[in-house]
DRENKE-782137 format. One record per residue: residue in three letters; x, z, y of N, C-alpha, C in turn. Coordinates in steps of 0.001 Angstrom, whole numbers, padded with zeros to 6 digits, always signed. Atoms other than C-alpha are relative to their C-alpha. Example, Ala and Ser with C-alpha at 12.3 -4.5 7.8 and 13.67 -1.06 7.14 Angstrom:
! DRENKE-782137
ALA+000890+000000-001190+012300+007800-004500+000900+000000+001200
SER-000820-000060-001190+013670+007140-001060-000770+000730+001090
END
This chain:
! DRENKE-782137
MET-000586+000139-001365+005480+072588+061977+001217-000981-000008
MET-001065+001129+000025+008294+070376+060750-000558-001263+000323
MET+000730+001253-000422+005841+067551+061064-000686+000012+001295
VAL+000706-000128-001253+003783+068746+063936+000701-000262+001285
VAL-000889+000109-001156+006564+068970+066388+000293-001393+000352
ILE-000527+001369-000058+007435+065324+065794-001204-000948+000145
TYR+001197+000914+000099+003835+063976+065461-000342-000999+001257
ALA+000301+000657-001245+003139+063040+069106+000953-001053+000277
PRO-000990+001131-000373+006556+061283+069776+000034-001087-001053
TYR+000013+001087+001233+006330+059548+066236-000929-001005+000384
LEU+001068+001039-000267+002971+057907+067274+000365-000817+001102
ILE-000260+000802-001255+004218+056791+070682+001338-000940-000264
ILE-001372+000634+000001+007967+055848+069715-000012-000993-001208
ASP-000092+000820+001282+007756+054637+066128-001250-000857-000275
ALA+001092+000751+000227+004225+053486+065773-000617-000771+001183
ARG+000403+000653-001261+003919+052437+069401-001434-000132+000372
LEU+001265-000116-000273+000483+053630+069974-000298+000129+001574
GLY+000500-000288-001425-001387+053466+073469-000809+001097+000194
PRO+000841-001125-000218-003463+056205+075056-001527-000041-000821
PHE+001278-000030+000784-006780+054892+073568+000100+000021-001475
GLN-000259-000068+001562-005379+054528+070022+000262+001460-000206
LEU-000247-001488+000248-004133+058058+070407-001131+000738-000149
VAL+001265-000801+000062-007511+059374+071313-000738-000406-001089
LEU+000769+000560+001219-009146+057226+068713+000317+000566-001156
LEU-000549-000820+001179-007048+058799+065979-000587+001430-000004
GLY+000626-001432-000103-008310+062246+067231-001369-000089-000333
THR+001506+000108+000133-011917+061062+067266-000318-000242-001534
VAL+000273+000313+001406-011754+059539+063656+000273+001435-000736
LEU-000278-001210+000521-010066+062790+062541-000993+001114+000065
GLU+000995-001179-000247-012538+065206+064116-001365-000370-000635
GLY+001137+000382+000524-015402+062940+063088-000004+000191-001628
THR-000082-000422+001337-014239+063375+059386-000103+001429-000270
ILE+000183-001512+000194-014005+067106+059875-001458+000399+000199
LEU+001450-000279-000200-017575+067049+061188-000773-000434-001231
LEU+000842+000508+001172-018854+065197+058177+000263+000833-001242
PHE-000366-000561+001143-016919+067236+055551+000130+001676+000130
GLU-000200-001347-000374-016566+070737+057193-000954+000896-000807
LEU+000870-000836+000763-019741+072058+055822-000240-000092-001446
PRO-000052+000012+001493-019886+070645+052232+001217+000550-000557
THR-001057-000683+000592-016344+071903+051714-000004+001498+000206
GLY+000206-001435-000059-017303+075293+053030-000931+000506-000924
ILE+000932-000424+001129-020206+075398+050635+000726+000011-001335
VAL-000930-000022+001315-017546+074593+047911+000495+001417-000160
ALA-000752-001164+000047-015640+077699+048977-001036+001205-000309
ASP+001000-001057+000244-019001+079914+048935-000599-000139-001382
ALA+000846+000174+001260-020586+078401+045830+000880+000075-001311
ILE-000883+000094+001075-017561+077802+043627+001188+000990+000118
SER-001046-000776-000016-014435+079457+044658+001016-000229+001497
ARG-000699+000221-001157-012446+080074+047930+001461-000424-000394
ARG-001376+000200+000433-009119+079942+045965+000115-001642-000366
THR-000026+001382+000261-009990+076512+044536-000038-000887+001074
SER+000015+000790-001198-010972+075093+047801+001328-000058+000746
ILE-001334-000047-000613-007696+076279+049436+001017-000878-000683
ILE-000955+000765+000665-005594+074730+046831-000209-001523-000084
ILE+000318+001393-000123-007326+071472+046839+000343-000697+001538
GLY-000320+000382-001410-006881+071369+050712+001476-000198+000192
TYR-001305+000180-000334-003207+071947+050724+000515-001230-000778
ALA-000486+001128+000649-002627+069200+048018-000472-001236+000740
MET+000454+001151-000646-004707+066696+049931+000750-000274+001327
ALA-000782-000083-001288-002894+067699+053299+001343-000545-000171
GLY-001366+000441+000307+000433+067156+051636+000137-001465-000256
ALA-000045+001435+000246-000393+063665+050354-000180-000627+001331
ALA+000301+000755-001256-001775+062679+053787+001226+000037+000926
THR-001105-000058-000825+001256+063790+055580+001105-000960-000449
ILE-001096+001153+000545+003681+061755+053394-000381-001292+000333
LEU+000323+001442-000315+001651+058696+053910+000058-000209+001379
ILE-000317+000200-001538+001579+059079+057679+001472-000376+000342
GLY-001383+000275-000317+005403+059267+057740+000537-001038-000704
ALA-000574+001286+000690+005978+056493+055207-000248-001259+000699
VAL+000466+001250-000686+004090+053879+057080-000330+000169+001402
PRO+000369-000217-001353+004190+053893+060850-000833-001103+000609
HIS+000861+000877-000621+001316+051605+061526-001453+000689+000063
PHE+001130-000770-000337-002065+052537+063040-000974+000028-001132
GLY+000987-000173+000996-004255+051710+060129+000200+000929-001124
TRP-000411-000947+001088-002209+053690+057506-000075+001447+000622
ILE+000000-001207-000741-001908+056515+060028-001469+000525-000008
LEU+001467-000253-000039-005738+056406+060392-000361+000534-001294
VAL+000414-000353+001280-006128+056563+056626+000568+001398-000370
GLY-000519-001220+000231-003720+059510+056456-000755+001142+000684
ASP+000782-001152-000924-005476+061396+059192-001428+000364-000768
VAL+001340-000222+000781-008873+060962+057229+000403+000865-001111
VAL-000262-000713+001180-007363+062238+054065+000512+001498+000400
GLY-000484-001436-000431-005530+065153+055835-001162+000891+000630
ALA+001009-000786-000469-008653+066090+057654-000959+000420-001011
ILE+000749-000434+001146-010710+066280+054444+000635+001165-000619
GLY-000783-001173+000558-007996+068514+053179-000205+001330+000759
TYR+000114-001206-000859-008144+070721+056212-001386+000739-000214
THR+001318-000666+000140-011851+071240+055820-000025+000814-001371
PHE+000007-000922+001134-011268+072557+052363+000633+001410+000209
ILE-000610-001166-000340-009053+075155+053826-000661+000858+001071
SER+000744-000488-001178-010931+075789+056958-001262+000927-000460
GLY+001041-000839+000343-013358+078691+056587+000314+000863-001206
ALA-000340-000504+001140-012195+079352+053019+001059+001086+000019
ASP-001008-001073-000171-008982+081132+054089-000482+001305+000666
VAL+000485-001255-000764-010758+083429+056545-001014+000700-001007
ALA+000866-000733+001054-013459+084222+053852+000727+000619-001097
TRP-000819-000594+001096-010838+084872+051182+000596+001245+000471
VAL-000652-001136-000460-008822+087235+053283-001050+001133+000297
THR+001084-001018-000334-012048+089116+054619-000571+000649-001388
ASP+000635-000507+001305-013412+089465+050922+001105+000903-000607
GLU-001153-000630+000874-010049+090597+049552+000328+001459+000608
VAL-000510-001235-000611-009216+093482+052268-001265+000662+000785
GLY+000970-000780-000964-012555+094152+054209+000129-000479+001377
GLU+000052+000519-001386-013821+093144+057640+000888+000568+000914
GLU-000946-000595-001166-012091+095740+059774+001522-000194-000135
PRO-001393+000430+000206-008663+095328+058155+000355-001390+000238
ALA-000264+001555-000199-008978+091479+058233+000145-000117+001577
ALA-000103+000173-001423-009369+091766+062165+001351+000212+000385
LYS-001486-000117-000258-005848+093114+062294+000872-000808-000608
LEU-000825+000852+000482-004507+090898+059907-000137-001426+000614
TYR+000041+001245-000831-005646+087749+061800+000909+000105+001004
LEU-000912+000122-001067-003576+088807+064688+001407+000158-000556
ARG-001324+000025+000729-000692+089760+062399+000555-001297-000607
GLY-000241+001245+000573-000954+086634+060588+000384-001105+001010
ALA-000229+000869-001049-001013+084677+063773+001438+000215+000516
GLN-001328-000281-000346+002266+086260+064671+001173-000518-000992
TRP-000930+000532+000880+003903+085485+061516-000020-001474-000125
SER+000119+001398-000013+002556+081985+061738+000849-000629+001239
GLN-000757+000512-001112+004088+081542+065173+001518+000122-000186
ALA-001460-000269+000232+007404+082981+064113+000571-001095-001042
ALA-000260+001197+000842+007430+080533+061127+000126-001292+000613
ALA+000152+001280-000654+006549+077748+063343+001269-000252+000691
VAL-001237+000315-000728+009715+078178+065359+001082-000503-001034
LEU-000930+000451+000856+011831+077877+062303-000247-001425-000335
GLY+000417+001257+000422+009845+074959+061287+000281-001258+001124
ILE-000253+000886-001080+010232+073343+064584+001540-000368+000042
GLY-001498+000300-000080+014026+073653+064557+000516-000887-001088
VAL-000317+000769+001210+014262+072155+061054-000507-001448+000161
GLY+000751+001467-000268+011795+069204+062104+000869-000762+000927
VAL-000683+000768-000950+013751+068320+065160+001393-000546-000584
TRP-001372+000346+000613+017090+068517+063161-000149-001257-000966
LEU+000241+001025+001007+015646+066177+060629-000399-001225+000636
ALA+000300+001171-000796+014150+063797+063243+001113-000623+000685
THR-001214+000712-000697+017572+063150+064813+000472-001035-001002
ALA-000455+001021+000956+018243+061187+061537-001131-001046-000061
ALA+001139+000984+000115+014731+059583+061206-001286+000794+000305
LEU+001120-000611-000516+011494+060513+062975-001056+000224-001222
ALA+001022-000143+001070+009534+059819+059485+000440+001191-000980
LEU-000582-000796+001089+011780+062395+057493-000706+001353+000113
PRO+000921-001142+000046+009830+065470+058706-001179-000051-000811
PHE+001422+000242+000599+006588+064036+057488+000232+000142-001631
VAL-000110+000166+001340+007875+063255+054085+000182+001428-000631
LEU-000441-001235+000403+009475+066640+053577-001052+001293+000180
SER+000930-000946-000231+006721+068643+055129-001141-000251-001118
GLY+001145+000252+000968+004127+066888+052848+000218+000486-001444
ALA-000538-000489+001344+006167+067687+049728-000101+001602+000074
GLY-000024-001393-000152+006362+071287+051015-001522+000502-000295
GLU+001565-000414+000035+002341+071506+051329-000303-000301-001613
ILE+000383+000059+001395+002035+070110+047783+000565+001075-000875
ALA-000635-001024+000510+004524+072531+046642-000695+001292+000019
LEU+000734-001182-000351+002524+075390+048170-001215+000035-000810
ALA+001252-000069+000911-000673+074179+046418+000314+000419-001467
LEU-000345-000568+001308+001151+074579+043066+000345+001364-000110
PHE-000239-001412+000085+002395+077940+044008-001224+000918+000059
LEU+001298-000762+000067-001126+079061+044885-000760-000014-001199
LEU+000583+000044+001247-002324+077672+041671+000418+001036-001078
LEU-000493-000792+001009-000047+079864+039773-000045+001445+000386
SER-000180-001515-000510-000153+083145+041936-001107+000483+000894
MET+000978-000409-001139-003153+083283+044372-001165+000765-000856
PRO+001088-000847+000764-005584+086167+043236-001328-000335+000913
GLU+001440+000178-000553-009372+086077+043932-000759+001176-000745
ASP+000527-001220+000695-010469+089618+042966-001490+000372+000543
ASN+001189-000674-000410-013371+090293+045052-001250-001072+000527
PHE+001126+001065-000198-015458+086907+045116-000839-000148-001236
THR+001009+000250+001038-018640+086561+043216-000591-001413+000296
ARG+000614+001466+000011-019654+082983+042449-001616+000155+000164
GLN+001400-000065-000158-023277+082522+043704-000715-000861-000987
LYS+000735+000583+001178-025740+081955+040873-001290-000496+000476
VAL+001375+000551-000463-028799+079757+041521-000584-000694-001358
LYS+000653+000551+001095-031373+078355+039149+000473-001627-000033
GLY-000560+001341+000415-030290+075055+037418+001387-000306-000004
SER-001510+000300+000311-026944+073591+036603+000710-000973+000970
LYS-000720+000978-000947-026384+071036+039313+000623+000568+001115
LEU-000760-000569-001154-023944+071537+041827-000711-000211+001470
GLY+000760+000262-001229-026312+070075+044530-001005+001045+000210
ALA+000826-001084-000109-028679+073054+043947+000922+001120+000558
SER-000608-000999-000658-025810+075372+044723+000449-000391+001506
PHE-000156+000343-001352-024985+073407+047849-001230+000465+000958
ALA+001179-000108-000774-028556+073513+048988-000236+001523+000336
SER+000113-001349-000084-028552+077197+048297+000883+000667+001052
GLN-001090-000646-000874-025375+077995+050234-000370-000422+001558
TRP+000354+000383-001430-026537+075790+053245-001199+000821+000449
LYS+001218-000780-000501-029793+077788+053392+000420+001355+000425
GLN-000559-001389-000152-027822+081042+053300+000673-000083+001383
GLY-000773+000143-001234-025740+079794+056248-001089-000169+001107
VAL+000916+000241-000895-028971+078743+058198-000646+001445+000332
GLY+000564-001168-000136-030321+082236+057357+000842+000900+000731
ALA-000738-000931-000811-027295+083935+058874+000123-000418+001466
LEU+000159+000498-001534-027722+081831+062185-001412+000564+000348
ARG+001401-000710-000404-031492+083214+062084+000242+001331+000357
GLY-000206-001406-000229-030264+086636+061770+000915+000459+001071
ARG-001018-000279-001025-027555+086410+064349+000023-001068+001027
PRO+000208+001219-000896-028818+084184+067247+001275-000175+000864
VAL-001261+000114-000779-025467+084986+069133+000880-001088-000587
LEU-000796+001051+000777-023780+082597+066703-000144-001398+000686
LEU+000215+001196-000677-025472+079676+068413+000715-000061+001305
LEU-000819+000018-001283-023887+080600+071696+001478-000218-000231
ILE-001479+000100+000435-020554+080976+069941+000360-001226-000376
PHE-000279+001377+000498-020818+077588+068325-000012-000989+001391
ALA-000043+000889-001142-021662+076037+071792+001231+000143+000799
ILE-001359-000236-000581-018499+077601+073255+001157-000699-000888
ALA-001042+000684+000807-016531+076312+070322-000003-001545+000205
ALA-000019+001434-000171-017847+072672+070943+000705-000318+001294
LEU-000734+000345-001293-016724+072846+074685+001585+000215-000207
HIS-001407-000329+000227-013406+074247+073506+000548-001258-000629
GLY-000525+001314+000687-013019+071187+071151+000070-001109+000959
ALA+000109+001190-000878-014042+068643+073833+001152+000122+000784
SER-001140-000141-001030-011250+070049+076172+001246-000183-000744
THR-001382+000122+000651-008495+070435+073567+000362-001421-000491
GLU-000250+001324+000473-008988+066795+072156+000799-000802+000973
GLY-000745+000748-000937-007764+065175+075259+001305+000559+000456
PHE-001381-000663-000180-004982+067674+075856+000853-000464-001007
ASP-001008+000162+001104-003606+067341+072478+000509-001386-000280
ARG-000290+001535+000160-003701+063524+072306+000742-000520+001226
LEU-000539+000699-001119-002334+062889+075761+001193+000802+000644
PHE-000970-000712-000705+000118+065594+076711+001351-000667-000254
ALA-001377+000678+000213+003116+063718+075113+000222-001082+000943
LEU-000127+001077-000921+002377+060559+077089+000231+000620+001417
HIS-000343-000592-001295+002253+062762+080181+001320+000341+000322
PHE-001503-000515-000102+005641+064212+079557+000792-001205+000024
ILE-001001+001165+000189+007175+060854+078600-000191-000832+001157
ARG+000197+001041-001059+005572+058604+081312-000395+000657+001409
GLY+000360-000592-001160+004303+061018+083931+000968+000856+000679
THR-000964-001046-000595+006826+063805+084530+001532-000503-000333
HIS-001156+000614+000392+009580+061952+082561+000992+001272-000423
LEU-000830-001117+000613+011818+064043+080237+001439-000231+000606
PRO-001340-000060-000544+015151+064926+081953+001048-000164-001131
PRO-001152+000059+001029+018562+064212+080162+000264+001398-000438
LEU-000392-001218+000749+019718+066892+077718+001351-000050-000502
GLY-001289+000158+000475+023368+066390+077604+000153-000967-000973
SER-000362+000873+001020+024519+064804+074427-000992-000005-001053
LEU+000994-000112+000982+021406+065845+072561-000954-001196+000029
ASN+001202+001079+000124+018786+063254+071307-001232+000561+000791
ARG+001137-000236-000698+015617+063063+073310-000975+000919-000775
VAL+000920-000712+000929+013796+064413+070309+000156+001522+000178
ALA-000215-001304-000086+015353+067722+071006-000936+000749+001040
TRP+001035-000510-000982+013075+068215+074024-001266+000391-000557
TRP+001462-000493+000707+009964+068363+071620+000212+001200-000758
GLY-000317-001264+000497+011752+071153+069965-000224+001082+001023
ILE-000033-001035-001178+012274+073103+073152-001457+000202+000416
ILE+001442-000069-000541+008758+072372+074377-000866+000815-000869
THR+000889-000592+000861+006920+073326+071221+000412+001370-000480
ALA-000539-001458+000395+009096+076264+070239-000077+001026+001168
GLY+000285-000961-001188+008946+077848+073726-001459+000621-000005
GLY+001363-000496-000104+005156+077948+073625-000290+001028-001186
TYR+000248-000900+001305+005234+079605+070028+000700+001385+000376
LEU-000687-001323-000242+007886+082337+071151-000823+000802+001061
LEU+000833-000599-000916+005757+083171+074104-001266+000493-000490
SER+001118-000344+000583+002685+083305+072003+000053+001218-000878
ILE-000296-001230+000941+004232+085943+069597-000152+001191+000881
GLY+000104-000974-000942+004530+088253+072607-001383+000390+000417
ALA+001300-000027-000555+001279+087567+073963-001064+000615-001023
THR+000926-000442+001047-000600+088186+070585+000398+001526-000322
GLU-000312-001475+000211+001292+091518+070195-000788+000766+001085
PHE+000741-000723-001055-000147+092545+073520-001426+000115-000206
VAL+001450-000111+000180-003654+091640+072536-000246+000951-001163
LYS+000273-000957+001090-003386+093480+069225+000089+001485+000470
ARG-000220-001431-000287-002193+096667+070876-001030+000399+001217
LYS+000747-000433-001241-004254+096632+074165-001398-000510+000185
VAL+001256+000552+000093-007380+094550+073512-000764+000393-001083
GLU+000967-000272+001103-010418+095779+071606-000864-001258-000431
ILE+000795+001077+000497-011671+092807+069649-000869+000005-001123
THR+000902-000187+001087-013460+094286+066874-001436+000215+000480
SER+001476-000164-000567-016556+094789+069213-000446-001228+000659
HIS+000559+001248-000561-018789+092077+070607+000446-000256+001410
ARG-000229+000053-001420-018204+092897+074214+001495-000246+000190
GLY-001448+000259+000032-014413+093194+073722+000463-001305-000191
ALA-000514+001168+000398-014033+090084+072102-000356-001179+001144
ALA+000520+001030-000957-016303+088012+074529+000643+000255+001419
ARG-000718-000165-001206-014569+089634+077640+001374-000757-000046
ALA-001270+000567+000297-011148+088673+076318-000069-001487-000080
LEU+000069+001621+000093-012178+085107+075436-000469-000381+001283
ALA+000503+000308-001259-014002+084735+078868+001382-000174+000895
LEU-001140+000022-000831-010742+085559+080715+001046-000966-000415
ILE-000768+001046+000551-008698+083458+078476-000470-001532+000366
ASN+000579+001327-000244-010962+080488+078954+000212-000491+001548
LEU-000230+000347-001527-010691+080737+082779+001377-000242+000269
LEU-001355+000336-000151-006951+080782+082537+000285-001248-000507
LEU-000262+001271+000521-007001+077820+080402-000396-001105+000866
ILE+000559+000931-000990-008998+075887+082918+001202-000364+001004
GLY-000974+000002-001049-006293+076609+085512+001327-000649-000571
SER-001147+000534+000516-003273+075900+083205-000035-001404-000337
VAL+000181+001397+000467-004545+072502+081895+000072-000733+001159
VAL+000131+000678-001305-005454+071451+085478+001356-000193+000533
VAL-001399+000166-000604-001922+072271+086655+000845-000907-000662
PHE-000660+001074+000844-000491+070448+083822-000173-001459+000356
GLY+000285+001212-000043-002239+067480+084468+000428-000578+001490
LEU-000344+000502-001425-001397+067401+088296+001496+000254+000334
ALA-001325-000364-000290+002128+068606+087982+000819-001245+000357
PRO-000688+001082-000455+004362+066308+089873+001360-000191-000621
GLY-001229+000282+000604+007543+067023+088065-000016+000855-001419
PHE-000074-000403+001418+008730+068180+084583+000132+001462-000003
ALA-000186-001490+000022+009610+071902+085469-001421+000681-000020
LEU+001329-000528-000130+006033+072821+086540-000896-000483-001109
ALA+000790+000489+001116+004460+070718+083795+000261+000884-001308
LEU-000412-000840+001139+006521+072663+081194-000478+001295-000028
VAL+000602-001295-000274+005497+075910+082575-001538+000088-000539
ALA+001465+000086+000143+001780+074939+082539-000339-000263-001453
PHE+000258+000383+001482+002054+073491+079024+000212+001308-000768
TRP-000282-001291+000763+003563+076735+077720-001032+000990+000325
MET+001203-000892-000365+000829+078777+079390-001192-000438-000787
THR+000985+000417+000684-001723+076633+077818+000259+000339-001655
LYS-000300-000262+001497-000146+076875+074299-000187+001546-000257
LEU+000152-001299+000228+000054+080568+074638-001381+000550-000017
LEU+001412-000194-000156-003535+081025+075661-000711-000479-001179
ARG+000756+000603+001080-004752+078748+072876+000425+000704-001218
GLU-000417-000782+001231-002677+080668+070183-000692+001241-000004
VAL+000540-001243-000190-004063+083939+071341-001649-000139-000220
THR+001532+000190+000172-007665+082467+071363-000481+000125-001433
GLU+000315+000322+001364-007712+081624+067645-000408+001373-000734
PRO+000313-001206+000768-007525+085155+066003-001093+000673+000617
ILE+001234-000721-000599-009893+086576+068590-001332-000551-000242
PHE+001054+000873+000401-012375+083815+068030-000502+000331-001346
THR+000356-000154+001234-012126+084189+064433-000703+001449-000307
THR+000664-001304+000107-012888+087929+064652-001459+000113+000497
TRP+001353-000045-000573-015791+087370+066852-001042-000681-000811
VAL+000811+000604+000765-017397+084907+064608-000383+000742-001216
ASN+000331-000540+001246-017042+086866+061473-000501+001675+000158
GLN+000610-001131-000135-018507+090080+062959-001276+000211-000605
GLY+001370-000370+000563-021357+091412+060656-000278-001149-001047
LEU+000464+001135+001071-021337+088168+058267-000178+000470-001267
ASP+000029-000374+001363-022590+088491+054844+001107-000864-000753
SER-001085+000712+000866-019881+087645+052382-000541-001352-000647
ALA+000576+001169+000667-022189+085201+050555-000225-001291+000730
SER+000008+001170-000790-022348+082800+053484+001124-000033+000979
ARG-001047-000140-001090-019064+083688+055325+000755-001274+000043
ALA-000915+001181-000083-017124+080512+054471-000939-001119+000633
THR+000956+000969-000543-020302+078343+055222-000129+000115+001577
VAL+000263-000290-001482-020841+079911+058720+001304-000287+000665
ASN-001278+000345-000694-017039+079504+059515+000139-001457-000154
SER+000023+001457-000091-017337+075896+058507-000874-000622+000940
MET+000832+000524-001266-020187+075435+060920+000512+000206+001254
TRP-000880-000152-001342-018019+076863+063662+000834-001197+000096
GLY-001029+001131-000035-015402+074248+062561-000811-001458+000364
GLN+000822+001074-000413-018158+071580+062914-000335+000025+001252
ALA+000142+000020-001358-019069+072642+066280+001202-000344+000794
ASP-001239+000369-000630-015468+072367+067442+000214-001550-000151
ALA-000266+001455+000274-015180+068958+065754-000928-000832+000786
MET+000921+000788-000787-018396+067784+067452+000315-000242+001364
GLY-000570-000015-001353-016962+068618+070809+001039-000874+000120
GLN-001350+000828-000125-013755+066710+070078-000645-001546-000282
VAL+000458+001438+000224-015717+063571+068673-000747-000524+001347
VAL+000689+000550-001224-017997+063411+071835+001075-000058+001146
GLY-000861-000060-001195-015210+064361+074301+001135-000928-000142
GLY-001116+000715+000261-012454+062452+072807-000057-001556+000522
PRO+000086+001282-000619-013547+058815+073516-000107-000156+001475
VAL+000080-000081-001503-014670+059612+077104+001258+000291+000689
LEU-001298-000114-000709-011284+061053+077967+001061-001110-000334
GLY-000730+001180+000330-009690+058087+076239-000291-001072+000991
VAL+000451+001031-000788-011599+055685+078398+000664+000400+001508
ILE-000599-000576-001261-010632+057866+081612+001380-000271+000006
ALA-001580+000240+000026-006949+057625+080601+000344-001469+000244
VAL-000366+001377-000157-007161+053902+080329-000338-000572+001231
VAL+000673+000752-001322-009338+053087+083477+000747+000700+001076
ARG-000564-000637-001240-007832+055842+085701+001447+000214-000389
SER-001378-000441+000416-004715+057672+084297-000161+001061-000882
VAL-000133-001080+000881-003545+059957+081695-000045+001379+000784
SER+000026-001176-000806-003125+062643+084352-001460+000383+000314
THR+001358-000306-000218-006736+062409+085294-000783+000462-001190
ALA+000557-000269+001350-007906+062487+081808+000279+001588-000360
ILE-000519-001245+000380-005938+065729+081201-000728+001158+000985
VAL+000630-000830-000920-007435+067284+084453-001464+000285-000362
VAL+001384+000085+000438-010999+066372+083341-000216+000945-001224
SER+000033-000736+001215-010260+067984+079976-000071+001587+000294
GLY+000001-001262-000392-009505+071185+081700-001351+000480+000517
PHE+001207-000480-000435-012675+071358+083619-001237-000045-001027
LEU+001061-000125+001059-014782+070683+080450-000353+001434-000499
ARG+000372-001417+000460-014407+074310+079641-000829+000889+000926
ALA+000662-000802-001108-016081+075385+082896-001396+000544-000535
PRO+001346-000523+000397-019606+075549+081313+000105+001211-001009
ALA-000060-001381+000957-018287+078112+078656+000005+001225+000797
LEU+000043-001353-000668-017930+080657+081234-001344+000450+000368
LEU+001401-000454-000293-021701+080671+081935-000413+000633-001491
LEU+000463-000527+001230-022182+081049+078118+000613+001335-000397
PHE-000520-001134+000244-019782+083878+077908-000696+001099+000864
GLY+000869-000999-000843-021713+085617+080898-001314+000220-000655
LYS+001327-000317+000590-024895+085277+078999+000259+000923-001193
THR-000297-001000+001134-023370+086942+075805+000277+001493+000597
LEU-000284-001439-000539-022142+089886+077976-001280+000485+000786
ARG+001307-000551-000663-025575+090109+080041-000872+000485-001027
ASP+000749-000402+001025-027302+090250+076786+000286+001342-000796
GLY-000426-001127+000662-025341+093286+075701+000608-000276-001323
PRO-000546+000035+001396-023668+094119+072400-001056-000349-000949
LEU+000852+000297+001061-025147+093108+069168-000737+001250-000464
SER+000683-001309+000521-027923+095501+067735+000772+000311-001219
ALA-000464-000463+001278-027068+097497+064812-000456-000792-001122
THR+000537+000725+001042-029215+095402+062716+000642-001382-000109
GLU-000717+001314-000008-027449+092260+063749+001473+000212-000305
LEU-001190-000294+000368-024134+093893+063126+000130+000123-001576
ASP+000067-000117+001399-025022+094580+059531-000100-001337-000778
PRO+000297+001284+000617-024905+091782+057016-001561-000155-000239
VAL+001530+000208-000074-028292+090145+057012-000344-000552-001450
PRO+000309+000597+001140-029750+089829+053523-001228-001189-000040
VAL+000982+001095+000046-031460+086496+053335-000054-000819-001349
ARG+000073+000755+001358-032698+084909+050057-000153-001425+000422
PRO+000149+001469-000345-032292+081137+050172-001352-000543-000097
GLU+001263+000585+000003-035828+080476+049274-000894+000527+001177
GLU+000600-000456-001296-036937+082394+052455+000255-000813+001122
VAL-000490+000669-001205-035196+080020+054756-000519-001548-000101
GLU+000419+001276+000060-037057+076822+055535+000866-001052+000704
VAL-000850+001015-000391-034894+073762+055841-000738-001283-000245
PRO+001079+001132+000490-037384+070766+056052+000831-001231-000573
PHE-000485+001240+000426-034848+068007+055335+000826+000330-001319
LEU-000476-000150+001336-033573+069603+052184-001013+000231-001080
GLU+001088+000107+001006-035939+068928+049144+000375+001087-001016
GLU-000390-001163+001124-036136+071701+046562+000539-000591-001360
THR-000423+000528+001135-035420+069040+043912+001429-000381-000016
VAL-001333+000404-000080-031949+068539+044984+000825+000422-001221
END
């Protein structure tokens, strides 16, 4: 968060990027995630969750340093690609690691508690990042990247992996392991068709968030105009804007943890449907806000709702998954989200250039509307059957995947 809080203003102020360049960065980043999410998820399932996570943090740290060191579009693009690949090594592997180590039901509570700790730590990181940025906008990038590399080294020395069993397949080639794990992921989808609906919802979520995440800073700076903040540097506003959203999210996540039943299919689907409806409203209000105060409230509401969404969605996806394919299926979920961002990002970028940034943000809010129909279908179909909730034992050789040759 030392870097994240400064990322948007850094791109606009130091790198001087326009709306289409901002969205293009996001499209390339998500396209990279789309390409690498599944292969790196297979690494976590076939080789080691621990190894995958350590590689991911090392790559993310190096990418963050590069982005801050050279404020030019081309180098930032390279940094985003490297960082995205690093993210895919972590994505899915972290959830699979936690679930394997403690069990599925305790993990559901840990996702929420972990989100709260993350939100609290983010507030601290935001404060440090803003303080460093008053000296130079690039400084939080360099120190944040160094911190991620240090984290990778710490995990290398201390991270346990007691409940993971490496998948054994015939042959010694890594490609055979990849093919085997891919088939197990496809088998999990066949055993739980509701995952396809969940992935479609993830794609719509990705399409909506891409436009908002890339354009909200421009809307604040050029649309609503940041008011003066006494003698403080204008960068301080980014600390207030971002930290406020995280502080509100901590309370909201605690409410969900205590009051909402998310370990059942119906409970998670109902909660996510309501959150999705509220997100449509908050994003549209943000895009149409005529002044800074209303825009800030709408932004905070959007941030709060999205922070609450992640642990609930994670729990929903992981209900009844077989450990052998858990990281692969979670990576498929990440791919669905990335696909939505790759498709939605350029469209919203063109709208921002041809019409306005405000219009693009409003459209991004309404992109969530079809998800309400999908939530309705999952609720009408009823809870998952007992056989669907149990891990589905599928041998790789029983799953037909036409485009994968047995000789891989």
